[in-house]
C-alpha positions as CSV (number, residue, x, y, z in Angstrom):
1,M,0.0,0.0,0.0
2,A,1.5,3.3,-1.1
3,G,3.1,5.3,1.7
4,G,2.8,2.6,4.3
5,A,-0.9,3.4,5.1
6,R,-2.3,1.6,8.2
7,E,-5.3,0.0,6.4
8,V,-8.7,-0.4,7.9
9,L,-11.4,-2.8,6.7
10,T,-15.0,-1.6,7.2
11,L,-17.9,-3.9,7.8
12,Q,-21.5,-2.5,7.4
13,L,-24.1,-4.7,8.9
14,G,-27.8,-3.8,8.5
15,H,-29.9,-1.4,6.6
16,F,-29.5,1.7,8.7
17,A,-25.8,1.0,8.8
18,G,-26.1,1.1,5.0
19,F,-27.7,4.5,5.2
20,V,-24.8,5.8,7.4
21,G,-22.3,4.0,5.3
22,A,-23.6,5.5,2.0
23,H,-23.3,9.0,3.4
24,W,-19.9,8.2,4.8
25,W,-18.5,6.8,1.5
26,N,-20.1,9.7,-0.4
27,Q,-18.2,12.1,1.9
28,Q,-14.9,10.2,1.3
29,D,-15.6,10.3,-2.4
30,A,-16.2,14.1,-2.3
31,A,-12.9,14.5,-0.3
32,L,-11.1,12.5,-2.9
33,G,-12.4,14.7,-5.7
34,R,-11.2,17.8,-3.8
35,A,-7.8,16.3,-3.1
36,T,-7.0,16.4,-6.9
37,D,-7.6,20.2,-6.9
38,S,-4.3,22.0,-7.0
39,K,-5.8,24.8,-4.9
40,E,-6.5,22.5,-2.0
41,P,-3.9,22.2,0.9
42,P,-1.9,19.0,1.1
43,G,-4.0,16.1,2.3
44,E,-4.2,15.6,6.0
45,L,-6.2,12.4,5.8
46,C,-4.9,9.3,4.1
47,P,-7.5,7.8,1.8
48,D,-5.5,4.5,1.4
49,V,-6.5,3.7,5.0
50,L,-10.1,3.1,3.8
51,Y,-9.6,2.4,0.0
52,R,-7.9,-0.2,-2.0
53,T,-6.3,0.0,-5.5
54,G,-7.0,-2.7,-8.1
55,R,-7.8,-3.4,-11.7
56,T,-10.8,-4.8,-13.5
57,L,-10.4,-7.9,-15.8
58,H,-10.4,-5.4,-18.7
59,G,-7.4,-3.5,-17.3
60,Q,-9.2,-0.5,-15.9
61,E,-7.6,1.0,-12.8
62,T,-10.0,1.1,-9.7
63,Y,-10.0,2.7,-6.3
64,T,-12.8,1.2,-4.2
65,P,-13.7,1.1,-0.5
66,R,-12.2,-1.7,1.5
67,L,-15.7,-2.8,2.5
68,I,-17.9,-5.7,3.3
69,L,-21.5,-5.0,3.7
70,M,-24.4,-7.3,4.6
71,D,-28.1,-6.6,4.1
72,L,-31.3,-8.4,3.3
73,K,-33.1,-9.5,0.1
74,G,-34.8,-6.5,-1.5
75,S,-32.6,-3.8,-0.1
76,L,-30.5,-2.9,-3.1
77,S,-33.0,-1.3,-5.5
78,S,-31.2,-1.0,-8.9
79,L,-27.7,-1.6,-7.5
80,K,-26.4,-5.0,-8.6
81,E,-24.9,-7.3,-5.9
82,E,-21.7,-7.5,-7.9
83,G,-21.5,-3.7,-8.1
84,G,-21.6,-1.6,-11.3
85,L,-17.9,-0.9,-11.9
86,Y,-16.4,-4.2,-13.0
87,R,-19.3,-5.2,-15.2
88,D,-18.4,-8.8,-14.9
89,K,-19.8,-11.3,-12.4
90,Q,-16.4,-12.9,-12.1
91,L,-14.4,-11.4,-9.2
92,D,-11.2,-9.7,-10.2
93,A,-7.8,-11.1,-9.4
94,A,-6.9,-8.1,-7.2
95,I,-3.9,-7.1,-9.4
96,A,-1.8,-4.6,-7.4
97,W,-1.2,-1.4,-9.2
98,Q,2.0,0.6,-8.4
99,G,1.8,3.3,-11.1
100,K,0.0,6.6,-11.3
101,L,-3.6,6.4,-10.1
102,T,-6.5,8.3,-11.7
103,T,-10.1,8.1,-10.7
104,H,-12.6,7.2,-13.4
105,K,-16.2,8.2,-12.9
106,E,-19.0,6.6,-14.9
107,E,-22.7,7.2,-15.0
108,L,-24.3,5.6,-12.0
109,Y,-27.2,3.1,-12.1
110,P,-29.6,4.9,-14.5
111,K,-32.7,3.1,-13.2
112,N,-32.5,4.8,-9.9
113,P,-35.0,7.7,-10.0
114,Y,-33.4,9.6,-7.1
115,L,-29.9,9.6,-8.6
116,Q,-31.4,10.6,-12.0
117,D,-32.8,13.7,-10.3
118,F,-29.5,14.3,-8.6
119,L,-27.3,13.9,-11.7
120,S,-29.5,16.2,-13.7
121,A,-29.9,18.7,-10.9
122,E,-29.6,22.4,-11.8
123,G,-26.4,24.0,-10.7
124,V,-24.9,27.5,-10.3
125,L,-21.6,28.8,-11.4
126,S,-19.5,30.1,-8.5
127,S,-17.0,33.0,-8.6
128,D,-14.1,30.6,-8.8
129,G,-15.5,29.1,-12.0
130,V,-16.7,25.8,-10.4
131,W,-20.1,24.4,-11.3
132,R,-21.8,23.5,-8.0
133,V,-24.8,21.3,-7.8
134,K,-28.0,22.6,-6.1
135,S,-29.4,20.5,-3.3
136,I,-32.3,18.1,-3.9
137,P,-35.7,19.5,-2.9
138,N,-36.8,18.2,0.5
139,G,-39.9,16.6,-1.0
140,K,-37.6,14.2,-2.9
141,E,-35.7,13.2,0.3
142,A,-38.8,11.6,1.8
143,S,-39.0,9.2,-1.2
144,I,-35.6,7.7,-0.4
145,R,-36.3,4.2,1.0
146,V,-33.0,2.4,0.6
147,W,-29.4,3.5,1.0
148,S,-28.5,2.4,-2.5
149,D,-30.8,5.2,-3.8
150,F,-28.1,7.8,-3.0
151,L,-24.8,5.9,-2.9
152,R,-22.4,7.6,-5.4
153,V,-19.4,5.3,-4.9
154,H,-18.6,2.2,-7.0
155,L,-18.1,-0.9,-4.9
156,H,-15.9,-3.9,-5.4
157,P,-17.7,-7.2,-6.4
158,R,-16.6,-8.7,-3.1
159,S,-18.2,-5.9,-1.0
160,I,-21.9,-6.8,-1.0
161,C,-23.1,-9.9,0.7
162,M,-26.9,-10.5,0.7
163,I,-28.7,-12.5,3.3
164,Q,-31.3,-14.1,1.1
165,K,-33.2,-16.0,3.8
166,Y,-34.6,-12.7,5.2
167,N,-36.6,-9.9,3.6
168,H,-36.0,-6.2,3.8
169,D,-39.7,-5.4,3.0
170,G,-43.0,-6.9,4.2
171,E,-44.2,-8.3,7.5
172,A,-42.9,-11.9,7.0
173,G,-39.4,-13.2,6.9
174,R,-37.8,-10.3,8.8
175,L,-34.5,-10.4,10.7
176,E,-36.0,-9.1,13.9
177,A,-34.2,-10.8,16.8
178,F,-30.7,-11.0,18.1
179,G,-30.8,-14.8,18.1
180,Q,-31.7,-14.9,14.4
181,G,-28.7,-12.7,13.6
182,E,-26.3,-14.9,15.5
183,S,-27.7,-18.0,13.7
184,V,-27.0,-16.4,10.3
185,L,-23.3,-16.4,10.9
186,K,-23.4,-19.9,12.4
187,E,-24.6,-21.2,9.0
188,P,-21.7,-22.5,7.0
189,K,-22.9,-20.7,3.9
190,Y,-22.8,-17.2,5.4
191,Q,-19.8,-17.8,7.7
192,E,-17.7,-19.1,4.8
193,E,-18.8,-16.3,2.6
194,L,-17.8,-13.7,5.2
195,E,-14.5,-15.4,5.9
196,D,-13.6,-15.6,2.2
197,R,-14.2,-11.9,1.8
198,L,-12.2,-11.1,4.9
199,H,-9.3,-13.1,3.7
200,F,-9.5,-11.4,0.3
201,Y,-9.2,-7.9,1.7
202,V,-6.9,-8.7,4.6
203,E,-4.3,-10.7,2.6
204,E,-3.7,-7.7,0.3
205,C,-3.0,-5.3,3.2
206,D,0.6,-4.5,4.2
207,Y,-0.1,-2.9,7.6
208,L,-3.7,-3.8,8.6
209,Q,-4.4,-1.8,11.8
210,G,-7.9,-3.2,12.3
211,F,-11.6,-3.2,11.6
212,Q,-14.4,-0.7,12.0
213,I,-17.9,-2.2,12.3
214,L,-21.0,-0.2,11.5
215,C,-23.8,-2.3,12.9
216,D,-27.5,-1.9,13.5
217,L,-28.3,-2.4,17.2
218,H,-32.1,-2.3,17.0
219,D,-32.8,-5.4,15.0
220,G,-31.4,-8.9,14.3
221,F,-28.2,-7.4,12.9
222,S,-27.1,-6.8,16.5
223,G,-26.6,-10.6,16.5
224,V,-24.9,-10.6,13.1
225,G,-22.5,-7.9,14.4
226,A,-21.8,-9.8,17.7
227,K,-20.8,-13.0,15.7
228,A,-18.8,-11.0,13.2
229,A,-16.9,-9.3,16.0
230,E,-16.3,-12.7,17.7
231,L,-14.9,-14.1,14.4
232,L,-12.6,-11.1,13.9
233,Q,-11.3,-11.3,17.5
234,D,-10.6,-15.0,17.0
235,E,-8.9,-14.8,13.6
236,Y,-7.1,-11.4,13.9
237,S,-6.0,-11.2,17.5
238,G,-4.1,-8.0,18.2
239,R,-5.9,-5.9,15.6
240,G,-8.2,-3.1,16.6
241,I,-12.0,-3.7,16.4
242,I,-14.0,-0.5,16.8
243,T,-17.7,-1.0,16.6
244,W,-20.3,1.8,16.0
245,G,-23.7,0.5,17.2
246,L,-26.3,2.4,15.1
247,L,-29.9,3.1,16.0
248,P,-32.4,5.0,13.7
249,G,-34.7,7.9,14.7
250,P,-37.4,8.1,17.3
251,Y,-39.9,5.4,18.3
252,H,-43.4,5.4,19.6
253,R,-45.1,3.8,22.6
254,G,-47.8,2.3,20.4
255,E,-45.4,-0.2,18.7
256,A,-45.0,-2.6,21.7
257,Q,-43.4,-5.5,20.0
258,R,-41.0,-3.4,18.0
259,N,-40.0,-1.5,21.1
260,I,-39.4,-4.6,23.2
261,Y,-37.4,-6.2,20.4
262,R,-35.4,-3.0,20.0
263,L,-34.6,-3.0,23.8
264,L,-33.6,-6.7,23.8
265,N,-31.5,-6.4,20.6
266,T,-29.7,-3.3,21.9
267,A,-28.9,-4.8,25.2
268,F,-27.7,-8.1,23.8
269,G,-25.8,-6.3,21.1
270,L,-24.0,-3.9,23.4
271,V,-22.9,-6.6,25.8
272,H,-21.7,-9.1,23.2
273,L,-20.1,-6.5,21.0
274,T,-18.3,-5.1,24.0
275,A,-16.9,-8.6,24.8
276,H,-15.4,-8.9,21.3
277,S,-14.4,-5.3,20.4
278,S,-11.6,-3.0,21.4
279,L,-14.2,-0.2,21.7
280,V,-17.9,0.2,21.2
281,C,-19.8,3.5,20.7
282,P,-23.6,3.7,20.3
283,L,-24.7,6.3,17.7
284,S,-28.2,7.6,17.6
285,L,-30.1,10.9,17.5
286,G,-32.6,9.5,19.9
287,G,-32.8,10.6,23.5
288,S,-32.7,7.2,25.1
289,L,-31.7,3.6,24.7
290,G,-34.5,2.4,27.0
291,L,-38.2,1.8,26.7
292,R,-39.3,5.3,27.6
293,P,-39.4,7.4,24.5
294,E,-37.4,10.7,24.6
295,P,-37.4,13.4,22.0
296,P,-34.6,13.3,19.5
297,V,-31.6,15.6,20.0
298,S,-31.6,19.1,18.5
299,F,-28.8,21.0,16.9
300,P,-28.6,24.8,17.1
301,Y,-27.6,25.2,13.5
302,L,-29.3,22.2,11.8
303,H,-32.9,21.6,10.7
304,Y,-33.6,17.9,10.2
305,D,-36.5,15.5,10.1
306,A,-35.9,12.8,12.8
307,T,-38.3,10.4,11.0
308,L,-36.2,10.3,7.9
309,P,-33.3,7.8,8.0
310,F,-31.7,9.8,5.1
311,H,-31.4,12.8,7.4
312,C,-30.4,11.0,10.7
313,S,-27.8,8.9,8.9
314,A,-26.2,11.9,7.3
315,I,-25.7,13.6,10.6
316,L,-24.3,10.5,12.2
317,A,-22.0,9.9,9.2
318,T,-20.7,13.5,9.6
319,A,-19.8,12.8,13.2
320,L,-18.3,9.5,12.3
321,D,-16.1,11.1,9.6
322,T,-14.8,13.5,12.3
323,V,-14.2,11.2,15.4
324,T,-12.4,8.6,13.2
325,V,-9.8,11.2,12.1
326,P,-7.1,10.0,14.5
327,Y,-6.5,6.7,12.9
328,R,-6.8,8.1,9.3
329,L,-4.2,10.8,9.5
330,C,-1.3,11.0,7.0
331,S,1.1,12.3,9.6
332,S,1.5,10.8,13.1
333,P,-1.7,8.8,13.1
334,V,-3.1,7.3,16.3
335,S,-3.7,3.6,15.7
336,M,-7.1,2.1,16.4
337,V,-5.6,0.0,19.2
338,H,-4.0,3.0,20.8
339,L,-7.1,5.1,20.6
340,A,-9.2,2.2,22.1
341,D,-6.6,1.7,24.9
342,M,-6.6,5.4,25.8
343,L,-10.4,5.5,26.1
344,S,-11.3,2.1,27.5
345,F,-9.1,1.7,30.6
346,C,-10.4,-0.2,33.6
347,G,-13.0,-2.1,31.5
348,K,-14.7,1.0,30.1
349,K,-15.0,-0.3,26.6
350,V,-18.2,1.6,25.8
351,V,-17.8,5.3,24.9
352,T,-20.2,8.1,24.0
353,A,-20.0,10.5,21.0
354,G,-20.9,14.1,20.6
355,A,-20.5,16.8,18.0
356,I,-21.1,20.4,17.0
357,I,-22.4,20.3,13.4
358,P,-21.5,22.8,12.0
359,F,-19.0,24.5,14.3
360,P,-20.1,28.2,14.6
361,L,-17.4,30.6,13.5
362,A,-18.7,34.0,12.3
363,P,-16.8,36.3,10.0
364,G,-14.1,38.2,12.0
365,Q,-14.1,35.7,14.8
366,S,-11.1,33.7,16.0
367,L,-11.1,30.2,17.4
368,P,-10.7,31.5,21.0
369,D,-13.7,33.9,20.5
370,S,-15.9,31.0,19.4
371,L,-14.8,28.6,22.1
372,M,-15.3,31.3,24.8
373,Q,-19.0,31.6,23.7
374,F,-19.7,28.1,25.0
375,G,-18.9,29.1,28.6
376,G,-18.3,26.3,30.9
377,A,-21.0,24.0,29.4
378,T,-20.2,20.8,27.5
379,P,-20.3,22.2,24.0
380,W,-21.3,19.3,21.8
381,T,-24.7,17.7,21.1
382,P,-24.8,14.1,22.5
383,L,-25.0,11.4,19.8
384,S,-25.2,8.2,21.9
385,A,-28.7,8.3,23.4
386,C,-27.2,8.6,26.8
387,G,-28.8,11.8,27.9
388,E,-27.3,15.3,28.4
389,P,-23.5,15.2,29.2
390,S,-23.8,18.2,31.6
391,G,-23.1,17.2,35.2
392,T,-21.4,14.0,34.2
393,R,-17.8,13.1,34.6
394,C,-15.4,12.4,31.7
395,F,-12.7,9.8,32.3
396,A,-10.9,10.2,29.0
397,Q,-11.6,11.8,25.7
398,S,-10.5,12.1,22.0
399,V,-11.5,15.4,20.4
400,V,-11.2,16.6,16.7
401,L,-11.9,20.1,15.4
402,R,-11.7,20.4,11.7
403,G,-12.4,22.9,8.9
404,I,-11.2,26.1,10.6
405,D,-9.0,28.3,8.4
406,R,-5.5,28.7,9.8
407,A,-5.8,32.5,9.8
408,C,-8.7,32.1,12.4
409,H,-6.8,29.7,14.7
410,T,-5.3,32.4,17.0
411,S,-6.5,35.8,18.2
412,Q,-5.3,38.7,16.2
413,L,-5.1,41.3,19.0
414,T,-3.7,44.7,18.5
415,P,-0.3,45.0,20.1
416,G,-0.6,46.1,23.7
417,T,-4.2,44.9,24.0
418,P,-4.6,42.6,27.1
419,P,-5.9,39.1,26.1
420,P,-9.6,38.7,27.2
421,S,-8.9,35.1,28.2
422,A,-6.1,32.6,28.6
423,L,-7.1,31.1,25.2
424,H,-6.5,34.4,23.5
425,A,-2.9,34.4,24.8
426,C,-2.0,31.1,23.2
427,T,0.2,31.2,20.1
428,T,-1.1,28.1,18.1
429,G,-4.5,26.6,17.4
430,E,-3.3,23.3,18.8
431,E,-2.4,25.0,22.1
432,I,-5.7,26.8,22.2
433,L,-7.7,23.5,21.8
434,A,-5.6,21.7,24.4
435,Q,-6.0,24.6,26.9
436,Y,-9.7,24.7,26.3
437,L,-10.1,21.0,27.0
438,Q,-8.0,21.3,30.1
439,Q,-10.3,24.1,31.3
440,Q,-13.4,22.1,30.5
441,Q,-12.3,18.8,32.1
442,P,-9.3,19.4,34.5
443,G,-7.1,16.4,35.0
444,V,-8.7,14.3,32.3
445,M,-6.7,12.4,29.7
446,S,-7.4,14.3,26.4
447,S,-6.2,13.6,22.9
448,S,-6.9,16.5,20.5
449,H,-6.4,17.0,16.8
450,L,-6.9,20.3,14.8
451,L,-7.3,19.9,11.0
452,L,-7.7,22.4,8.2
453,T,-9.7,19.8,6.2
454,P,-13.5,20.4,6.5
455,C,-16.2,17.8,6.4
456,R,-17.7,17.4,2.9
457,V,-21.4,17.7,2.7
458,A,-22.1,18.1,-1.1
459,P,-25.3,16.6,-2.5
460,P,-26.7,14.0,-2.2
461,Y,-26.1,15.0,1.4
462,P,-29.4,16.5,2.6
463,H,-29.9,20.3,2.7
464,L,-29.9,20.9,6.4
465,F,-28.0,24.1,6.9
466,S,-29.2,27.2,5.1
467,S,-32.2,28.5,7.1
468,C,-30.8,27.8,10.5
469,S,-27.1,28.7,10.4
470,P,-26.1,31.6,12.7
471,P,-26.1,35.0,11.0
472,G,-23.1,35.5,8.8
473,M,-21.5,32.2,9.6
474,V,-19.0,31.1,7.0
475,L,-19.6,27.5,5.8
476,D,-17.7,27.2,2.6
477,G,-18.3,30.4,0.6
478,S,-20.9,28.6,-1.6
479,P,-22.8,31.1,-3.9
480,K,-26.4,31.8,-3.1
481,G,-28.7,29.0,-4.3
482,A,-26.0,26.3,-4.3
483,A,-25.8,23.5,-1.8
484,V,-23.3,23.8,1.0
485,E,-20.3,21.6,0.2
486,S,-18.2,21.6,3.3
487,I,-18.5,22.6,7.0
488,P,-16.4,22.8,10.1
489,V,-17.2,20.1,12.7
490,F,-16.2,19.7,16.4
491,G,-16.5,16.0,17.5
492,A,-15.6,14.0,20.5
493,L,-15.5,10.5,21.9
494,C,-15.7,10.3,25.7
495,S,-15.6,7.7,28.4
496,S,-18.4,9.2,30.4
497,S,-20.1,8.5,33.7
498,S,-23.4,9.0,31.9
499,L,-23.0,5.4,30.8
500,H,-23.5,4.3,34.4
501,Q,-27.1,5.6,34.4
502,T,-27.8,4.5,30.8
503,L,-26.7,0.9,31.3
504,E,-28.4,0.6,34.7
505,A,-31.6,2.0,33.1
506,L,-31.3,-0.5,30.3
507,A,-31.0,-3.3,32.9
508,R,-34.0,-2.0,34.9
509,D,-36.1,-2.0,31.8
510,L,-35.1,-5.6,31.1
511,T,-36.0,-6.8,34.6
512,K,-39.6,-5.5,34.1
513,L,-40.2,-7.6,31.0
514,D,-42.4,-10.7,31.2
515,L,-40.4,-12.9,28.8
516,R,-43.4,-15.3,28.4
517,R,-45.1,-12.6,26.4
518,W,-42.1,-12.4,24.0
519,A,-41.7,-16.1,23.3
520,S,-41.1,-15.3,19.6
521,F,-37.9,-13.4,20.6
522,M,-36.7,-16.3,22.8
523,D,-37.6,-18.9,20.2
524,A,-35.1,-17.2,17.8
525,G,-32.3,-18.7,19.8
526,V,-32.1,-17.0,23.2
527,E,-32.5,-18.9,26.5
528,H,-33.8,-17.6,29.8
529,D,-30.3,-18.1,31.2
530,D,-28.9,-15.9,28.5
531,V,-31.2,-13.1,29.7
532,A,-30.1,-13.6,33.3
533,E,-26.4,-13.5,32.2
534,L,-27.1,-10.4,30.1
535,L,-28.5,-8.6,33.2
536,Q,-25.4,-9.4,35.2
537,E,-23.1,-8.3,32.5
538,L,-25.0,-5.0,32.0
539,Q,-24.8,-4.2,35.7
540,S,-21.1,-5.1,35.8
541,L,-20.4,-2.9,32.9
542,A,-22.5,-0.1,34.4
543,Q,-20.4,-0.3,37.6
544,C,-17.2,0.5,35.6
545,Y,-18.6,4.1,35.1
546,Q,-19.8,4.8,38.6
547,G,-18.0,7.6,40.4
548,G,-14.3,7.2,40.7
549,D,-11.7,9.6,39.4
550,S,-10.5,10.3,35.9
551,L,-7.4,8.7,34.6
552,V,-5.1,11.6,35.6
553,D,-5.4,13.2,39.0
C-alpha cells in the first residue's frame, strides 16, 4: 500500500448501517475529488486507510472502498450485488497497481430515479468558475427508501453480501431478533462467505491496523454484528476492532413488539459487541436507549427530520467522519488499538460520541472567540442516546476540530491589548484547543487534533444548513442558491459517567419484562439463562462508570 498506510477494513451490517455508510462513502468520495484540486492544501487524511487499488479484468484502474456490507433481500434497489464498476460477475484477481492512479467516474445506475434527479440537478456557477450542484428539494428526500438510492461510490464485487433468507420489506421473513442474527453467521454458507471476503481484503494489506464495524443495534443485525466481532477477534488477534452501534430515529409507545425487540436487541448487542471489540460506541439521534421514548436531540444550526433515515444517517456519518480522524491521518496517526486503549481503561470499553455540526465561527471571529462563547457548558450535542452530558464526569476523551482556516486559529489582537482570556494568549491553534479541553475537564486524559480539512457535505447530502445557520456564519463560501459543500465540525469520543445511568436503566427495563409474552424473541435462539447473564453483565459494565476519578489526578 502506497506510503505505508495503516489499512482499515470496514464492515457495514444492516440497513440503517447502509444509510450511514452510504453518506460516509459519499463524503470520502467528495474529499477524494477535492484532493485532486491543486488549490487544496496538502492532504491531512490518508484515503488509502479506507480504500484499495485494483484493476478490472479489462485493465481499468480502480480505487474502491475496502468494505464488506451485509443486508437483506430486496434492499439494493437497482444496485447490482456484484456492483456496477467491474461489469463482470467474475471477481477480479486483485492485481496490485503501483503506477500513477487516476479516478474514473461513470454514469451511476440509471434506473435509480433519485440519482437521476441528482445527476441532472440544476447548478450554479460560482465565482471561482466551479459548477456547483444545487441540493435536492426536500420533497424528494422523503421518497428515499433504501441506502442504494443515493450511494455515489462504486463498490468492489466482493463488497456486497446479501442474506437471502430474510426480507427487507414486508411483514414476513424479517430479521428481527438477536438470536436470528447470531444464527445467520453460524450457518456454514454465510460464515464461509464472510471469511472468504475477509481473507481477500486482509491478505492484500501490508499494515492492517484493524476493523471498524457499522452495525444496526435495534434489529437482528445486532446478533450478526456480535458474531462477526467474535470471528474477527478469534482470527485477527491484536488488531483493533472499533464498533459503531447504530440506532435510527425516534420510536413510539404504540409499537409494543418493535420497542421490546429493540430494547432486547440493543442490550444483547451492546454486551456481546463489548466482549469482542476494542471499543464500542452507540450512535443515535434518539434521546434514550431504554423503553421510555425521549425526543430526538436538537442542533442549534441544523434543521432535520428525525423520522427520515436519510437525514439522521447523514448527521451520524458526519460525526463518524470526524471522530475517526485520529486513525486516518497521513502524519502521526493514532492507531485504532492505541485510541481504544486510551479511552477504554479499567473495563470502560463503551464510549459516547458528541459533535457540534456545524462549528459556529462567524466572520471576523477567531477560534478563542468562538470557544469562549460556550462558557463552561459541554459544547457538543450528545449522539449516543445517553442523555445530556452536563453534570457527568469524563474519564478520558478524544477530540477533533476540523475545517477552521489557519488564519482564524489564533486571536489577532492589536499589540498592547490585554488578552480577554487565557485562550487568546495562546500562540497556536493546537495549544488553544488543548488549553480549552483542560479548562473544561481538568485532569482528564485528552487527545486532540486540529485539522484544516473540513467535512464534505455536497449533494446528495441533505440540505440541512441554510435556514438555521447563525447569521453571517461562514460555511464554505458557496454562492447563493447552491448546496453547501463543506462545513467545520467539532467532534468527541468520551468515556463518560453518563453510561452508568444509561446501562443501569437498560438493565432495569429488562427486569420489568415478562419474557413469556415475548416467546417469539426467545424462540429465535435465546435462552432464559442468556437473559439472566445479560443482566449481570450489563450491571457489571455499568459499575465501571460509577464515580471514581478520571485517569489523571
